[in-house]
PASEBA-1860 file (N, C-alpha, C; in nm, 3 decimals):
! residues 321
1> MSNATGEA> 9.468/7.027/8.767/9.408/7.016/8.888/9.472/7.004/9.040 ~ 9.413/7.074/9.130/9.471/7.060/9.266/9.408/7.001/9.386 ~ 9.468/6.976/9.448/9.380/6.888/9.562/9.382/7.031/9.698 ~ 9.320/7.018/9.805/9.276/7.093/9.891/9.375/7.180/9.976 ~ 9.476/7.119/9.982/9.631/7.161/10.052/9.701/7.262/9.902 ~ 9.638/7.260/9.786/9.713/7.362/9.674/9.836/7.280/9.617 ~ 9.859/7.143/9.637/9.922/7.119/9.529/9.880/7.054/9.381 ~ 9.928/7.073/9.292/9.895/7.095/9.177/9.982/6.975/9.060
9> AGPLIAYG> 9.952/6.855/9.064/9.993/6.745/8.992/10.166/6.757/8.990 ~ 10.193/6.766/9.125/10.356/6.760/9.130/10.389/6.891/9.234 ~ 10.442/6.986/9.143/10.480/7.087/9.226/10.405/7.164/9.284 ~ 10.474/7.212/9.443/10.391/7.324/9.518/10.361/7.422/9.476 ~ 10.228/7.456/9.453/10.220/7.619/9.381/10.194/7.705/9.489 ~ 10.092/7.635/9.554/10.109/7.738/9.656/10.140/7.677/9.790 ~ 10.177/7.811/9.883/10.228/7.754/10.009/10.186/7.884/10.132 ~ 10.227/7.809/10.227/10.241/7.879/10.339/10.048/7.872/10.406
17> PVPSRRLG> 10.033/7.984/10.478/10.078/8.105/10.516/10.196/8.113/10.573 ~ 10.329/8.226/10.569/10.425/8.204/10.623/10.430/8.366/10.703 ~ 10.551/8.385/10.761/10.554/8.501/10.880/10.664/8.584/10.785 ~ 10.639/8.708/10.731/10.735/8.788/10.643/10.692/8.911/10.707 ~ 10.808/9.001/10.735/10.886/9.116/10.808/10.800/9.215/10.667 ~ 10.830/9.149/10.563/10.784/9.285/10.450/10.626/9.279/10.433 ~ 10.564/9.154/10.447/10.454/9.147/10.416/10.328/9.075/10.519 ~ 10.382/9.082/10.652/10.308/9.029/10.735/10.264/8.890/10.723
25> RSLGINNI> 10.170/8.849/10.705/10.137/8.676/10.696/10.135/8.680/10.570 ~ 10.179/8.566/10.455/10.187/8.588/10.311/10.141/8.458/10.294 ~ 10.064/8.422/10.168/10.063/8.250/10.141/10.167/8.294/9.990 ~ 10.231/8.200/9.963/10.340/8.206/9.862/10.285/8.171/9.766 ~ 10.289/8.207/9.611/10.265/8.110/9.482/10.380/8.126/9.418 ~ 10.436/7.974/9.380/10.544/7.917/9.317/10.483/7.920/9.161 ~ 10.495/8.070/9.107/10.419/8.061/8.958/10.514/8.007/8.833 ~ 10.657/7.948/8.894/10.762/7.898/8.835/10.818/7.784/8.864
33> PPKTCSYS> 10.834/7.694/8.737/10.926/7.562/8.823/11.035/7.634/8.883 ~ 11.070/7.534/8.983/11.191/7.580/9.041/11.344/7.602/8.954 ~ 11.395/7.709/9.010/11.531/7.736/8.945/11.568/7.760/8.823 ~ 11.421/7.831/8.769/11.398/7.901/8.625/11.400/8.008/8.701 ~ 11.520/8.146/8.604/11.564/8.261/8.662/11.622/8.288/8.525 ~ 11.597/8.408/8.549/11.696/8.500/8.455/11.844/8.565/8.526 ~ 11.863/8.528/8.619/11.944/8.521/8.680/12.037/8.432/8.771 ~ 12.127/8.433/8.778/12.181/8.324/8.863/12.315/8.366/8.987
41> CVYCQLGR> 12.228/8.450/9.090/12.298/8.508/9.173/12.371/8.440/9.244 ~ 12.537/8.513/9.301/12.606/8.430/9.340/12.559/8.401/9.504 ~ 12.484/8.510/9.523/12.429/8.460/9.730/12.283/8.398/9.715 ~ 12.218/8.340/9.558/12.112/8.272/9.574/12.134/8.144/9.666 ~ 12.020/8.133/9.739/12.001/8.023/9.836/11.983/7.885/9.783 ~ 11.918/7.921/9.671/11.904/7.750/9.610/11.942/7.705/9.508 ~ 12.102/7.763/9.487/12.208/7.692/9.411/12.183/7.806/9.275 ~ 12.310/7.705/9.187/12.298/7.774/9.054/12.143/7.758/8.992
49> SGKIAAVP> 12.076/7.858/8.909/11.956/7.808/8.822/11.976/7.705/8.716 ~ 11.913/7.667/8.761/11.881/7.529/8.651/11.841/7.546/8.488 ~ 11.777/7.681/8.467/11.745/7.724/8.325/11.764/7.876/8.332 ~ 11.860/7.946/8.285/11.854/8.080/8.256/11.776/8.111/8.145 ~ 11.651/8.229/8.142/11.576/8.245/8.052/11.545/8.424/8.042 ~ 11.510/8.468/7.961/11.522/8.614/7.953/11.388/8.626/7.881 ~ 11.289/8.556/7.828/11.191/8.576/7.747/11.077/8.505/7.806 ~ 10.968/8.556/7.865/10.858/8.487/7.944/10.787/8.403/7.872
57> GTFYAPET> 10.729/8.263/7.932/10.680/8.167/7.842/10.516/8.154/7.951 ~ 10.507/7.997/7.916/10.417/7.953/7.982/10.461/7.823/8.065 ~ 10.403/7.859/8.162/10.471/7.753/8.253/10.331/7.641/8.332 ~ 10.265/7.708/8.415/10.158/7.670/8.449/10.037/7.743/8.412 ~ 9.927/7.660/8.350/9.789/7.766/8.317/9.744/7.845/8.445 ~ 9.698/7.966/8.416/9.656/8.058/8.515/9.547/7.978/8.605 ~ 9.418/7.935/8.528/9.387/7.866/8.618/9.419/7.745/8.699 ~ 9.537/7.663/8.698/9.567/7.576/8.775/9.647/7.615/8.873
65> VVQAVAGK> 9.693/7.787/8.858/9.747/7.835/8.986/9.646/7.905/9.091 ~ 9.501/7.930/9.023/9.451/7.991/9.100/9.378/7.879/9.178 ~ 9.369/7.782/9.108/9.299/7.653/9.167/9.370/7.583/9.315 ~ 9.498/7.601/9.312/9.622/7.547/9.420/9.592/7.705/9.512 ~ 9.615/7.800/9.460/9.593/7.913/9.568/9.426/7.880/9.644 ~ 9.339/7.894/9.568/9.197/7.848/9.611/9.196/7.800/9.714 ~ 9.249/7.665/9.666/9.264/7.559/9.774/9.300/7.597/9.907 ~ 9.418/7.656/9.932/9.501/7.686/10.010/9.451/7.774/10.103
73> IASNRKPE> 9.376/7.844/10.056/9.315/7.976/10.115/9.216/7.890/10.177 ~ 9.135/7.798/10.114/9.020/7.728/10.197/9.046/7.640/10.321 ~ 9.189/7.603/10.273/9.212/7.491/10.406/9.296/7.572/10.525 ~ 9.329/7.691/10.493/9.367/7.768/10.592/9.229/7.817/10.714 ~ 9.323/7.807/10.846/9.152/7.794/10.943/9.102/7.942/10.935 ~ 9.221/8.057/10.970/9.188/8.172/10.935/9.202/8.270/10.824 ~ 9.117/8.205/10.706/9.157/8.289/10.606/9.161/8.445/10.579 ~ 9.117/8.519/10.685/9.133/8.655/10.692/9.260/8.737/10.783
81> SIDYLAFV> 9.352/8.605/10.800/9.498/8.624/10.873/9.585/8.667/10.770 ~ 9.555/8.611/10.633/9.640/8.647/10.535/9.617/8.762/10.485 ~ 9.759/8.842/10.458/9.753/8.972/10.471/9.799/8.968/10.291 ~ 9.874/8.913/10.237/9.908/8.903/10.105/9.920/8.748/10.032 ~ 9.847/8.781/9.913/9.904/8.709/9.826/10.056/8.696/9.754 ~ 10.135/8.616/9.800/10.268/8.688/9.750/10.350/8.613/9.593 ~ 10.370/8.650/9.488/10.429/8.594/9.396/10.599/8.583/9.430 ~ 10.634/8.467/9.486/10.765/8.435/9.504/10.822/8.343/9.499
89> PDGEPTLD> 10.841/8.294/9.359/10.841/8.145/9.372/11.047/8.100/9.326 ~ 11.042/8.014/9.372/11.181/7.955/9.337/11.235/7.998/9.190 ~ 11.221/8.146/9.147/11.293/8.175/9.005/11.217/8.287/9.014 ~ 11.231/8.312/8.861/11.168/8.472/8.869/11.036/8.482/8.818 ~ 10.948/8.534/8.914/10.782/8.528/8.868/10.727/8.583/8.744 ~ 10.834/8.694/8.688/10.798/8.756/8.564/10.818/8.695/8.449 ~ 10.914/8.569/8.462/10.923/8.491/8.338/10.767/8.415/8.314 ~ 10.688/8.451/8.392/10.557/8.366/8.343/10.475/8.463/8.278
97> GHLGETID> 10.437/8.449/8.138/10.362/8.524/8.060/10.213/8.550/8.097 ~ 10.209/8.474/8.203/10.036/8.472/8.218/10.028/8.547/8.374 ~ 10.140/8.623/8.408/10.133/8.674/8.556/9.995/8.775/8.567 ~ 9.972/8.854/8.460/9.895/8.953/8.487/9.751/8.915/8.497 ~ 9.712/8.793/8.375/9.609/8.729/8.386/9.580/8.628/8.539 ~ 9.690/8.596/8.578/9.678/8.529/8.644/9.652/8.577/8.819 ~ 9.717/8.705/8.821/9.640/8.837/8.904/9.525/8.839/8.910 ~ 9.490/8.916/8.762/9.313/8.921/8.743/9.187/8.802/8.810
105> RLRSFTQI> 9.274/8.677/8.763/9.179/8.603/8.842/9.190/8.585/8.980 ~ 9.268/8.582/9.029/9.272/8.592/9.172/9.193/8.709/9.226 ~ 9.181/8.815/9.208/9.116/8.926/9.202/8.950/8.862/9.242 ~ 8.920/8.798/9.095/8.777/8.756/9.116/8.734/8.700/9.200 ~ 8.808/8.625/9.301/8.726/8.496/9.426/8.780/8.597/9.572 ~ 8.906/8.697/9.554/8.936/8.693/9.719/8.950/8.871/9.687 ~ 8.942/8.946/9.819/8.989/9.064/9.817/9.148/9.094/9.885 ~ 9.217/8.947/9.923/9.335/8.975/9.949/9.437/9.022/9.858
113> KIAVITNS> 9.525/9.125/9.932/9.634/9.205/9.867/9.722/9.126/9.779 ~ 9.784/9.191/9.665/9.852/9.057/9.589/9.983/9.118/9.596 ~ 10.092/9.066/9.619/10.266/9.087/9.594/10.344/9.038/9.458 ~ 10.414/9.117/9.440/10.549/9.053/9.314/10.634/9.104/9.380 ~ 10.741/8.985/9.438/10.915/9.018/9.426/10.999/8.955/9.293 ~ 11.046/9.103/9.246/11.062/9.057/9.144/11.227/9.083/9.153 ~ 11.330/9.000/9.057/11.440/9.051/9.039/11.469/9.169/8.945 ~ 11.365/9.237/8.869/11.376/9.336/8.799/11.414/9.341/8.670
121> SLIWRDDV> 11.507/9.184/8.633/11.593/9.184/8.522/11.462/9.183/8.367 ~ 11.318/9.177/8.369/11.245/9.191/8.259/11.167/9.315/8.251 ~ 11.185/9.411/8.359/11.091/9.495/8.335/11.092/9.612/8.247 ~ 11.227/9.573/8.137/11.258/9.663/8.022/11.154/9.661/7.907 ~ 11.052/9.516/7.938/10.966/9.477/7.862/10.813/9.558/7.873 ~ 10.752/9.575/7.818/10.614/9.691/7.844/10.528/9.536/7.864 ~ 10.537/9.454/7.814/10.457/9.317/7.861/10.432/9.323/7.998 ~ 10.598/9.283/8.065/10.608/9.291/8.180/10.561/9.407/8.274
129> RQNLKQAD> 10.611/9.480/8.256/10.549/9.633/8.332/10.384/9.626/8.332 ~ 10.333/9.609/8.235/10.189/9.591/8.217/10.125/9.445/8.330 ~ 10.189/9.389/8.328/10.161/9.240/8.386/10.188/9.264/8.555 ~ 10.307/9.329/8.595/10.367/9.400/8.733/10.250/9.482/8.779 ~ 10.226/9.560/8.658/10.139/9.672/8.704/9.996/9.661/8.760 ~ 9.931/9.525/8.786/9.792/9.477/8.861/9.823/9.440/9.006 ~ 9.975/9.433/9.017/9.957/9.400/9.167/9.967/9.533/9.288 ~ 9.908/9.450/9.380/9.946/9.604/9.478/10.067/9.654/9.566
137> WVSLKIDT> 10.154/9.542/9.538/10.280/9.550/9.622/10.333/9.505/9.541 ~ 10.472/9.582/9.506/10.552/9.519/9.422/10.735/9.551/9.459 ~ 10.794/9.446/9.492/10.950/9.450/9.537/11.050/9.461/9.382 ~ 11.141/9.563/9.411/11.233/9.543/9.306/11.361/9.582/9.325 ~ 11.418/9.435/9.260/11.555/9.407/9.328/11.687/9.508/9.247 ~ 11.736/9.592/9.321/11.820/9.684/9.254/11.993/9.645/9.383 ~ 12.057/9.541/9.298/12.191/9.525/9.397/12.271/9.633/9.347 ~ 12.269/9.692/9.220/12.421/9.769/9.192/12.338/9.861/9.068
145> VREPVWRR> 12.388/9.986/9.066/12.392/10.035/8.933/12.533/10.048/8.853 ~ 12.602/9.974/8.856/12.728/9.947/8.796/12.741/9.862/8.698 ~ 12.728/9.828/8.580/12.715/9.702/8.521/12.815/9.618/8.527 ~ 12.952/9.627/8.555/13.053/9.508/8.594/13.028/9.452/8.711 ~ 12.970/9.550/8.799/12.940/9.476/8.971/12.797/9.390/8.937 ~ 12.718/9.435/8.821/12.631/9.324/8.839/12.643/9.216/8.769 ~ 12.705/9.222/8.667/12.725/9.068/8.604/12.838/8.982/8.728 ~ 12.897/9.020/8.784/12.960/8.982/8.860/12.852/8.900/8.987
153> INRPHRSL> 12.765/9.014/9.088/12.687/8.957/9.125/12.571/8.894/9.082 ~ 12.498/8.931/8.995/12.379/8.884/8.962/12.385/8.763/8.833 ~ 12.450/8.772/8.745/12.519/8.662/8.662/12.413/8.649/8.518 ~ 12.357/8.748/8.529/12.268/8.785/8.436/12.247/8.706/8.280 ~ 12.149/8.627/8.252/12.141/8.610/8.095/12.210/8.670/8.025 ~ 12.298/8.607/7.933/12.423/8.712/7.820/12.307/8.840/7.736 ~ 12.213/8.788/7.753/12.131/8.911/7.652/12.060/9.059/7.700 ~ 12.090/9.039/7.854/12.038/9.135/7.927/12.133/9.253/7.945
161> GLRKILDG> 12.073/9.372/7.959/12.196/9.502/7.985/12.154/9.570/8.116 ~ 12.228/9.640/8.221/12.145/9.679/8.304/12.085/9.803/8.268 ~ 12.180/9.873/8.168/12.116/10.020/8.169/11.940/10.007/8.090 ~ 11.953/9.929/8.039/11.796/9.908/7.967/11.720/9.895/8.118 ~ 11.709/9.775/8.216/11.669/9.778/8.330/11.645/9.834/8.447 ~ 11.770/9.951/8.426/11.734/10.044/8.522/11.632/10.198/8.465 ~ 11.649/10.172/8.299/11.514/10.247/8.232/11.390/10.201/8.311 ~ 11.380/10.061/8.263/11.294/9.997/8.253/11.201/10.051/8.419
169> IAAFAGMF> 11.306/9.989/8.519/11.253/10.057/8.680/11.208/10.178/8.678 ~ 11.247/10.272/8.587/11.209/10.437/8.631/11.066/10.446/8.591 ~ 11.059/10.332/8.442/10.921/10.375/8.360/10.828/10.307/8.453 ~ 10.820/10.190/8.507/10.769/10.140/8.576/10.711/10.216/8.711 ~ 10.804/10.272/8.790/10.793/10.351/8.902/10.679/10.485/8.828 ~ 10.690/10.522/8.687/10.606/10.662/8.666/10.462/10.588/8.652 ~ 10.448/10.471/8.633/10.322/10.400/8.602/10.250/10.336/8.693 ~ 10.311/10.275/8.822/10.221/10.179/8.896/10.214/10.276/9.022
177> NGTLVTET> 10.063/10.202/9.052/9.987/10.284/9.186/10.010/10.209/9.275 ~ 10.040/10.119/9.283/10.056/10.040/9.423/10.158/10.111/9.527 ~ 10.204/9.984/9.595/10.324/10.047/9.706/10.442/9.973/9.600 ~ 10.560/10.022/9.627/10.628/10.019/9.556/10.796/10.023/9.658 ~ 10.851/9.905/9.648/10.990/9.878/9.775/11.075/9.870/9.691 ~ 11.218/9.893/9.715/11.314/9.812/9.630/11.429/9.706/9.785 ~ 11.509/9.624/9.729/11.565/9.533/9.774/11.733/9.538/9.729 ~ 11.795/9.597/9.804/11.942/9.541/9.774/12.019/9.463/9.861
185> MLIRDIND> 12.074/9.360/9.792/12.156/9.255/9.874/12.295/9.287/9.867 ~ 12.351/9.333/9.989/12.487/9.389/10.011/12.601/9.228/10.015 ~ 12.717/9.294/9.940/12.799/9.162/9.955/12.895/9.213/10.003 ~ 12.977/9.155/10.096/13.137/9.212/10.122/13.199/9.213/10.021 ~ 13.274/9.369/10.014/13.396/9.391/9.941/13.362/9.413/9.763 ~ 13.210/9.387/9.786/13.171/9.423/9.628/13.083/9.538/9.575 ~ 12.966/9.527/9.675/12.881/9.626/9.660/12.853/9.701/9.771 ~ 12.924/9.690/9.881/12.913/9.750/10.016/13.019/9.896/10.046
193> GPDHIADL> 13.061/9.912/9.937/13.144/10.039/9.975/13.094/10.155/9.974 ~ 13.104/10.264/10.016/13.025/10.385/10.027/13.020/10.495/9.890 ~ 13.100/10.467/9.811/13.075/10.523/9.668/12.968/10.456/9.568 ~ 12.995/10.335/9.593/12.859/10.210/9.564/12.723/10.271/9.590 ~ 12.736/10.294/9.709/12.612/10.296/9.820/12.554/10.451/9.739 ~ 12.632/10.531/9.760/12.622/10.663/9.682/12.508/10.623/9.591 ~ 12.587/10.627/9.518/12.553/10.568/9.332/12.427/10.514/9.358 ~ 12.381/10.407/9.451/12.249/10.317/9.417/12.167/10.442/9.499
201> SDFIRGLP> 12.188/10.456/9.599/12.107/10.571/9.679/12.085/10.696/9.557 ~ 12.156/10.769/9.507/12.116/10.870/9.428/12.038/10.834/9.267 ~ 12.043/10.717/9.251/11.908/10.661/9.151/11.791/10.600/9.262 ~ 11.769/10.555/9.357/11.693/10.535/9.425/11.606/10.635/9.445 ~ 11.681/10.758/9.502/11.610/10.897/9.554/11.527/10.969/9.421 ~ 11.545/10.943/9.271/11.436/10.931/9.200/11.334/10.903/9.179 ~ 11.331/10.784/9.279/11.147/10.706/9.257/11.081/10.706/9.343 ~ 10.960/10.706/9.307/10.870/10.704/9.428/10.835/10.611/9.530
209> VHISYLSV> 10.956/10.561/9.592/10.934/10.451/9.667/10.949/10.458/9.776 ~ 10.821/10.340/9.860/10.787/10.338/9.970/10.892/10.320/10.106 ~ 10.952/10.205/10.071/11.058/10.151/10.142/11.204/10.097/10.077 ~ 11.298/10.113/10.121/11.438/10.072/10.046/11.488/9.970/10.145 ~ 11.476/9.830/10.118/11.541/9.773/10.171/11.650/9.707/10.169 ~ 11.770/9.697/10.284/11.953/9.666/10.289/11.929/9.524/10.302 ~ 11.979/9.424/10.246/11.945/9.290/10.290/12.088/9.254/10.272 ~ 12.130/9.138/10.368/12.212/9.049/10.399/12.200/8.910/10.361
217> PTRPPTQK> 12.327/8.825/10.327/12.276/8.701/10.309/12.240/8.626/10.416 ~ 12.152/8.478/10.513/12.137/8.489/10.592/12.101/8.332/10.580 ~ 12.151/8.263/10.422/12.128/8.113/10.439/12.252/8.094/10.367 ~ 12.313/7.996/10.351/12.429/7.925/10.266/12.395/7.990/10.104 ~ 12.460/8.053/10.064/12.441/8.092/9.920/12.521/8.007/9.809 ~ 12.544/8.057/9.667/12.557/7.956/9.593/12.724/7.916/9.592 ~ 12.767/8.045/9.560/12.911/8.061/9.615/12.935/8.053/9.745 ~ 13.042/8.003/9.789/13.077/7.985/9.934/13.155/8.094/10.012
225> NVQGPAEE> 13.224/8.118/9.924/13.324/8.245/9.925/13.231/8.395/9.963 ~ 13.076/8.407/9.964/13.016/8.511/9.914/12.986/8.520/10.101 ~ 12.991/8.662/10.136/12.938/8.711/10.296/12.924/8.804/10.264 ~ 12.823/8.853/10.394/12.758/8.982/10.438/12.853/9.077/10.436 ~ 12.822/9.181/10.422/12.905/9.287/10.477/12.932/9.321/10.647 ~ 13.073/9.369/10.683/13.081/9.370/10.817/12.996/9.485/10.880 ~ 12.923/9.506/11.024/12.823/9.584/11.069/12.851/9.704/11.018 ~ 12.991/9.730/11.072/13.033/9.865/11.051/12.987/9.930/10.894
233> RLIQAYRI> 13.019/9.851/10.787/12.988/9.894/10.653/12.826/9.846/10.647 ~ 12.701/9.769/10.725/12.582/9.780/10.676/12.522/9.917/10.731 ~ 12.593/9.954/10.867/12.559/10.089/10.947/12.566/10.224/10.838 ~ 12.702/10.216/10.749/12.756/10.281/10.690/12.643/10.331/10.587 ~ 12.600/10.192/10.530/12.495/10.184/10.412/12.395/10.229/10.483 ~ 12.344/10.208/10.544/12.195/10.296/10.615/12.191/10.403/10.580 ~ 12.305/10.472/10.648/12.333/10.600/10.701/12.332/10.644/10.562 ~ 12.399/10.657/10.448/12.412/10.726/10.310/12.282/10.669/10.257
241> MRAENRNV> 12.211/10.577/10.273/12.086/10.593/10.186/11.960/10.659/10.269 ~ 11.957/10.665/10.450/11.879/10.776/10.482/11.900/10.882/10.456 ~ 12.009/10.959/10.434/12.048/11.112/10.374/11.953/11.137/10.299 ~ 11.916/11.011/10.177/11.871/11.061/10.062/11.759/11.026/10.043 ~ 11.703/10.912/10.102/11.545/10.847/10.119/11.511/10.811/10.169 ~ 11.378/10.871/10.227/11.297/10.873/10.333/11.297/10.711/10.454 ~ 11.290/10.651/10.391/11.252/10.513/10.432/11.309/10.422/10.410 ~ 11.439/10.392/10.545/11.497/10.288/10.479/11.514/10.189/10.605
249> ECLTGYEG> 11.501/10.027/10.562/11.494/9.940/10.657/11.591/9.815/10.630 ~ 11.656/9.760/10.719/11.773/9.664/10.724/11.710/9.530/10.712 ~ 11.730/9.448/10.667/11.662/9.305/10.651/11.802/9.226/10.710 ~ 11.836/9.184/10.801/11.929/9.096/10.857/11.908/8.956/10.904 ~ 11.751/8.873/10.877/11.750/8.781/10.932/11.663/8.756/11.056 ~ 11.686/8.879/11.123/11.623/8.805/11.251/11.454/8.854/11.255 ~ 11.403/8.763/11.310/11.273/8.749/11.266/11.204/8.794/11.413 ~ 11.171/8.914/11.447/11.127/8.962/11.547/10.998/9.041/11.526
257> NAFAFTGN> 10.924/9.083/11.630/10.814/9.226/11.621/10.867/9.347/11.605 ~ 10.898/9.370/11.494/10.987/9.513/11.463/10.910/9.660/11.538 ~ 10.956/9.700/11.630/10.881/9.828/11.655/10.762/9.777/11.765 ~ 10.796/9.671/11.785/10.644/9.612/11.887/10.693/9.647/12.028 ~ 10.644/9.731/12.096/10.693/9.700/12.237/10.603/9.589/12.312 ~ 10.678/9.504/12.357/10.582/9.370/12.417/10.633/9.359/12.586 ~ 10.728/9.453/12.591/10.781/9.447/12.768/10.902/9.362/12.775 ~ 10.920/9.316/12.674/11.065/9.230/12.693/11.147/9.351/12.645
265> AENDLLSI> 11.258/9.416/12.706/11.363/9.548/12.677/11.452/9.420/12.540 ~ 11.484/9.326/12.614/11.606/9.275/12.507/11.567/9.192/12.384 ~ 11.416/9.151/12.392/11.369/9.118/12.221/11.300/9.243/12.167 ~ 11.272/9.333/12.219/11.217/9.458/12.142/11.371/9.536/12.094 ~ 11.436/9.524/12.132/11.575/9.639/12.131/11.607/9.514/12.005 ~ 11.673/9.404/12.016/11.697/9.294/11.889/11.591/9.309/11.769 ~ 11.475/9.347/11.806/11.379/9.320/11.697/11.403/9.469/11.627 ~ 11.402/9.549/11.676/11.420/9.723/11.652/11.545/9.706/11.574
273> TAVHPMRE> 11.678/9.701/11.598/11.799/9.703/11.564/11.817/9.632/11.460 ~ 11.742/9.526/11.409/11.756/9.432/11.338/11.696/9.474/11.187 ~ 11.602/9.563/11.202/11.592/9.661/11.093/11.632/9.796/11.071 ~ 11.656/9.872/11.196/11.720/9.998/11.217/11.815/10.031/11.307 ~ 11.965/10.009/11.275/12.055/10.056/11.329/12.008/10.166/11.442 ~ 12.047/10.170/11.599/11.978/10.278/11.678/12.076/10.384/11.706 ~ 12.086/10.498/11.697/12.171/10.584/11.774/12.196/10.553/11.907 ~ 12.287/10.581/12.009/12.322/10.571/12.132/12.172/10.699/12.206
281> EAVSEFLS> 12.192/10.774/12.156/12.033/10.864/12.244/11.909/10.764/12.181 ~ 11.885/10.718/12.117/11.773/10.647/12.068/11.779/10.547/12.185 ~ 11.896/10.456/12.183/11.843/10.360/12.258/11.832/10.401/12.425 ~ 11.917/10.490/12.419/11.890/10.543/12.599/11.718/10.608/12.634 ~ 11.657/10.646/12.532/11.520/10.695/12.545/11.467/10.574/12.517 ~ 11.481/10.474/12.446/11.384/10.359/12.467/11.366/10.284/12.610 ~ 11.550/10.240/12.645/11.549/10.189/12.746/11.489/10.292/12.884 ~ 11.488/10.390/12.856/11.398/10.501/12.954/11.249/10.486/12.945
289> RAEAGWPV> 11.170/10.446/12.844/11.054/10.423/12.848/11.037/10.271/12.843 ~ 11.116/10.174/12.851/11.098/10.046/12.904/11.143/10.000/13.037 ~ 11.157/10.121/13.098/11.179/10.123/13.245/11.315/10.003/13.288 ~ 11.423/10.040/13.218/11.533/9.917/13.177/11.630/10.007/13.213 ~ 11.757/9.976/13.208/11.913/10.039/13.232/11.997/9.967/13.120 ~ 12.097/10.042/13.104/12.204/9.995/13.016/12.277/9.843/13.017 ~ 12.238/9.804/13.168/12.295/9.658/13.130/12.213/9.562/13.071 ~ 12.064/9.583/13.024/12.030/9.510/12.922/12.111/9.477/12.788
297> VNRLIEKG> 12.146/9.601/12.726/12.226/9.637/12.635/12.376/9.577/12.636 ~ 12.445/9.594/12.763/12.545/9.498/12.812/12.511/9.341/12.772 ~ 12.433/9.279/12.837/12.438/9.138/12.821/12.392/9.121/12.690 ~ 12.316/9.176/12.584/12.312/9.147/12.464/12.439/9.134/12.399 ~ 12.546/9.287/12.385/12.671/9.243/12.346/12.753/9.142/12.416 ~ 12.753/9.125/12.543/12.813/9.033/12.565/12.758/8.875/12.514 ~ 12.641/8.848/12.493/12.634/8.738/12.442/12.633/8.701/12.271 ~ 12.689/8.828/12.246/12.734/8.835/12.069/12.608/8.857/11.983
305> LMVKKEFG> 12.469/8.904/12.047/12.355/8.925/12.003/12.344/9.071/11.913 ~ 12.425/9.183/11.978/12.401/9.345/11.924/12.540/9.356/11.906 ~ 12.603/9.463/11.830/12.752/9.534/11.844/12.723/9.679/11.861 ~ 12.785/9.710/11.895/12.841/9.904/11.937/12.959/9.922/11.829 ~ 12.890/9.994/11.723/12.957/10.066/11.649/12.972/10.225/11.617 ~ 13.084/10.280/11.589/13.133/10.414/11.562/13.109/10.454/11.418 ~ 13.065/10.574/11.365/13.062/10.614/11.268/13.011/10.734/11.222 ~ 13.129/10.811/11.172/13.116/10.968/11.148/13.062/11.028/11.293
313> GITFYARK> 13.145/10.974/11.413/13.186/11.044/11.505/13.032/10.999/11.585 ~ 12.923/10.922/11.591/12.823/10.890/11.629/12.821/10.726/11.688 ~ 12.821/10.671/11.769/12.790/10.547/11.813/12.642/10.517/11.782 ~ 12.668/10.369/11.730/12.552/10.315/11.675/12.548/10.115/11.727 ~ 12.413/10.151/11.766/12.397/9.982/11.794/12.316/9.901/11.715 ~ 12.340/9.801/11.686/12.274/9.704/11.582/12.266/9.568/11.643 ~ 12.193/9.497/11.551/12.171/9.350/11.582/12.310/9.316/11.482 ~ 12.351/9.195/11.554/12.491/9.125/11.531/12.419/9.050/11.368
321> L> 12.513/9.037/11.265/12.471/8.977/11.154/12.525/8.791/11.195
END
């Protein structure tokens, strides 16, 4: 049973809506008990996984999840402002063996689009692909295509293998009719090198991906020595990915209205460069349209909010990590 706030007999199953650069305003769904996952990633903000599992099971009945979501939607003063119902729990959502059934039941009473953010670890399973197939928007985590690095970063359940996962990703991409995106978390000196990014980019190039996101740790990670890449490495990774993949964005933690021209040149520049490092000529063009000058950029650099980096003989400006 659930109450009007979406709470179900203890755990908070539905929460939000919250702002998301990827999904607009999304209402989050916790369909997995906290810290139940197939990975125990070194960068996870939740700490080590409490239970490492690799076989989907039953946690909350589909009707319990649906009641919690329905209650949360009803309590929202502007239901039409919710862009997505997003399965993004404190664990791996595809461990829920009833994920597909729950999505079906949600569609029976709402037209809101449904998203699932998964670490991709179980996508080699046909039942998991069938469940994911029913969503409108799916994000697949691909931190690396090299098995030793994958084991070092993601610390998977011992029964899992990266080759099967990559094959499962390719199979799912070929059957999915919704919006498919990928997300890669870059860790300094582990998976941020140019050769590593080139291998990753080559794999993603073969998928019908709408956007490839490059992320950096923005909250305290499980392992204290884990750090995001240096700005020049992030820009380099972006350039390599953009050379082979049509649409690449950076997620660096700055919550702004990306690409929105608000009339505030400083805010707009920070918003854009948090997602897309800008060439010097692009910044110049932007400043001209905004009727502003280079002192705006110089102030942001002096404040430590923006950095100027050279890569491949080209000057870039990016939001400071």
